[in-house]
C-alpha positions in Angstrom: 126.4 119.0 103.3 122.8 120.2 101.4 120.8 122.0 103.8 116.9 120.3 103.9 116.1 124.0 104.2 117.2 124.8 100.7 114.9 122.0 99.1 111.6 122.9 98.2 109.8 119.8 99.3 106.4 120.9 98.3 107.6 122.0 95.0 109.8 119.1 94.5 106.6 116.8 94.0 105.7 119.0 91.1 109.1 119.8 89.5 112.5 118.5 89.9 115.3 120.3 91.7 118.9 120.9 90.9 121.7 122.8 92.1 125.6 122.3 92.7 128.0 122.1 95.8 131.7 122.2 95.9 131.7 120.5 92.2 129.4 118.2 92.9 125.7 118.8 90.9 122.4 117.2 92.4 119.1 116.7 90.7 116.1 115.7 92.9 112.8 114.4 91.6 109.3 113.0 92.9 108.8 109.8 91.1 104.9 110.0 91.2 104.3 113.7 90.5 102.2 114.9 92.9 101.3 112.0 95.2 104.9 110.9 95.1 106.0 109.0 98.0 109.7 107.9 96.4 112.2 110.3 95.3 115.4 109.4 93.3 118.3 111.9 93.8 121.1 112.0 91.4 124.6 113.3 91.6 126.9 113.9 88.9 130.1 116.0 88.4 130.2 119.6 87.0 130.2 121.6 84.4 127.4 119.6 82.6 123.8 120.3 83.4 121.9 116.8 84.1 120.6 116.1 80.2 124.1 116.4 79.0 126.2 114.5 81.4 126.9 111.0 80.2 124.9 108.5 82.1 127.9 106.6 83.5 129.1 109.6 85.5 125.8 110.1 87.4 125.2 108.1 90.5 121.7 107.4 91.5 119.4 106.5 94.3 115.6 106.3 94.9 114.5 106.5 98.5 111.0 106.4 100.3 110.2 109.7 101.6 111.9 112.8 102.0 113.4 112.7 104.8 115.7 109.9 103.7 116.7 111.4 100.6 119.0 113.6 102.9 120.5 110.3 104.0 122.4 110.3 100.6 124.7 113.1 101.6 126.0 111.0 104.4 126.7 108.2 102.1 128.4 110.1 99.2 131.2 111.3 102.2 
């Protein structure tokens, strides 16, 4: 589970945020810069960084509003 207190919401609108949790890497980004109203979340396996992970190994979902981004954790089991 990703603790929403650890995700810098204000900064996420300006810069992407990435991390890892038990072998699952994640990458959050606001889609419209500072005025972002949608976010895209990518999950992918270790050990590679986001840029070096093959596209077919990445899962992504675009969601409206930040609170909905956290629902992705429930869907990934």
